C-alpha positions as CSV (number, residue, x, y, z in Angstrom):
1,M,52.9,-38.3,87.2
2,S,50.2,-39.1,84.6
3,L,46.9,-37.4,84.7
4,P,43.6,-39.3,85.2
5,A,41.9,-40.1,81.8
6,N,38.5,-39.5,83.3
7,K,38.3,-36.2,85.2
8,L,35.3,-34.1,86.1
9,V,35.5,-30.7,87.8
10,F,32.8,-28.8,89.7
11,V,33.2,-25.0,89.7
12,G,31.1,-22.1,90.9
13,S,31.0,-19.3,93.4
14,M,31.2,-19.9,97.2
15,G,28.1,-21.6,98.4
16,A,26.9,-23.0,95.1
17,G,27.1,-26.6,96.3
18,K,30.4,-27.9,94.9
19,T,31.5,-29.8,98.0
20,T,28.0,-31.1,98.6
21,A,27.8,-32.4,95.0
22,V,31.1,-34.1,95.2
23,R,30.0,-35.8,98.4
24,A,26.7,-36.8,97.0
25,I,28.1,-38.8,94.1
26,S,31.3,-40.2,95.6
27,D,31.9,-43.9,96.0
28,V,34.4,-43.2,98.8
29,E,34.7,-40.5,101.4
30,P,36.0,-37.4,99.6
31,V,39.3,-35.7,100.5
32,S,38.1,-32.2,101.5
33,T,39.8,-29.0,102.6
34,E,36.9,-27.4,104.3
35,M,37.9,-24.7,106.8
36,P,35.7,-22.7,109.2
37,M,34.6,-19.2,108.0
38,S,34.0,-16.2,110.2
39,E,30.4,-16.0,111.5
40,D,29.5,-13.0,109.4
41,A,30.7,-14.3,106.1
42,M,27.6,-16.0,104.5
43,G,24.7,-16.5,106.8
44,D,24.2,-20.3,107.3
45,K,27.4,-21.4,105.6
46,V,30.0,-22.2,108.2
47,E,32.8,-23.8,106.1
48,T,34.4,-23.2,102.8
49,T,36.8,-25.1,100.5
50,V,40.3,-23.6,100.6
51,A,42.2,-26.0,98.3
52,L,40.0,-28.6,96.6
53,D,37.7,-31.5,97.1
54,Y,38.5,-34.9,95.5
55,S,36.9,-38.2,95.2
56,S,36.2,-40.9,92.6
57,I,33.3,-42.9,91.2
58,E,33.6,-46.3,89.7
59,L,31.9,-46.4,86.3
60,D,30.0,-49.3,84.9
61,D,33.0,-50.6,83.0
62,G,35.2,-50.5,86.1
63,E,37.1,-47.3,85.2
64,L,37.3,-44.5,87.7
65,L,35.9,-41.1,87.2
66,H,38.0,-38.6,89.2
67,V,35.8,-35.9,90.6
68,Y,37.1,-32.5,91.8
69,G,35.6,-29.4,93.3
70,V,37.6,-26.2,93.2
71,P,37.2,-23.2,95.5
72,G,35.1,-20.4,94.1
73,Q,37.0,-17.5,95.6
74,R,39.0,-15.5,93.0
75,Y,42.1,-15.3,95.2
76,L,42.3,-19.1,94.8
77,D,41.8,-19.2,91.1
78,F,45.5,-20.0,90.5
79,M,44.4,-23.6,91.2
80,W,41.8,-23.8,88.5
81,P,44.1,-24.5,85.6
82,M,46.1,-27.1,87.5
83,V,42.9,-29.0,88.5
84,C,41.2,-28.7,85.1
85,E,44.2,-29.9,83.1
86,G,43.0,-32.9,81.2
87,A,39.4,-32.7,82.4
88,L,36.7,-34.2,80.1
89,G,34.0,-32.1,81.7
90,V,33.5,-29.0,83.8
91,I,30.2,-28.5,85.6
92,V,29.4,-24.9,86.7
93,L,27.2,-24.8,89.7
94,V,25.3,-21.5,90.4
95,S,23.0,-20.8,93.3
96,A,19.6,-19.5,92.3
97,G,20.1,-17.0,95.1
98,H,23.2,-15.5,93.5
99,P,22.6,-11.7,93.0
100,E,23.7,-12.0,89.4
101,P,23.3,-15.6,88.3
102,V,23.5,-15.1,84.6
103,A,26.5,-12.7,84.6
104,S,28.5,-14.9,87.1
105,T,27.7,-18.1,85.1
106,V,28.7,-16.5,81.8
107,E,31.9,-15.3,83.4
108,L,32.8,-18.8,84.7
109,L,31.8,-20.4,81.4
110,Q,34.1,-18.1,79.5
111,E,36.9,-18.6,82.0
112,F,36.7,-22.4,82.0
113,S,36.3,-22.5,78.2
114,R,39.7,-20.8,78.1
115,I,41.3,-22.9,80.9
116,A,40.0,-26.3,79.7
117,P,39.2,-25.9,76.0
118,E,38.8,-29.6,75.5
119,A,36.3,-30.1,78.3
120,S,32.6,-30.1,77.8
121,L,30.5,-27.8,80.0
122,A,27.2,-28.0,81.8
123,V,25.4,-25.8,84.3
124,G,23.5,-26.9,87.4
125,V,21.4,-24.4,89.2
126,T,21.2,-25.1,92.9
127,R,18.9,-23.9,95.7
128,T,16.0,-23.4,93.4
129,D,13.7,-24.5,96.3
130,E,14.8,-21.5,98.3
131,Y,14.8,-19.0,95.4
132,P,12.0,-20.0,93.0
133,A,12.1,-16.7,91.1
134,L,15.0,-17.9,88.9
135,L,13.3,-19.8,86.1
136,I,15.4,-22.3,84.3
137,P,14.1,-21.7,80.7
138,E,14.8,-18.0,80.9
139,F,18.2,-18.7,82.5
140,R,19.1,-21.2,79.8
141,N,18.0,-18.7,77.1
142,A,20.2,-16.0,78.6
143,L,23.2,-18.3,78.5
144,F,22.3,-19.3,74.9
145,D,22.1,-15.6,73.9
146,A,25.5,-15.1,75.4
147,G,26.8,-17.9,73.1
148,H,26.7,-20.9,75.4
149,R,24.8,-23.9,74.1
150,L,25.0,-26.6,76.8
151,P,23.0,-28.6,79.2
152,V,21.4,-26.4,81.9
153,M,19.2,-27.8,84.7
154,R,18.1,-27.4,88.2
155,V,19.9,-29.7,90.6
156,D,19.8,-30.4,94.3
157,A,23.5,-30.8,95.2
158,R,22.5,-33.0,98.1
159,S,20.8,-35.6,95.8
160,A,23.1,-38.3,94.3
161,T,20.4,-39.0,91.7
162,Q,20.1,-35.4,90.5
163,V,23.9,-34.8,90.5
164,T,24.4,-38.1,88.7
165,F,21.8,-37.0,86.1
166,L,23.7,-33.7,85.6
167,V,27.0,-35.6,85.1
168,K,25.3,-38.0,82.6
169,S,23.8,-35.1,80.7
170,L,27.3,-33.5,80.4
171,L,28.8,-36.8,79.2
172,S,25.9,-37.4,76.8
173,Y,26.3,-33.9,75.4
174,R,30.1,-34.4,75.1
175,Y,29.8,-37.6,73.2
176,A,26.9,-36.3,71.0
177,E,29.2,-33.4,70.0
178,T,31.9,-35.8,68.7
179,N,29.5,-37.9,66.6
């Protein structure tokens, strides 16, 4: 089986918006492995991904961009290398409400830099409307201080326009690096 040439993977902790982002930008109904969670697990979140999300987007030139979302739970991290193999980009989503957004993002950036060394990386900060205390410039500077120079922006995972802009930023950054 050959791997797709154009693959993008959304990663992040549980509740960061990976499934929502995949749904927002998909041309077709995504394949999803959402399962119900126990009532006390995360407040308003009632389902979580237990395997992966998958969909595709037709690009302007007719090629398909294969889009995946991987589960954020560490006990499912064995899937990360399989899904990321051959990825051209990995987008780390982090909720502005995460108790340690910088530390968790740096950890994921380091992990996915190792898992997918050829992939370009970008960070999308979700739920900033609910948690306005997280300021993007300071967050970006903290990632830069930790050695990560990459696109970082706020994104509403429900908005196709915003998620598409994040994807285009990652792709622009990727192709700017190679020139």
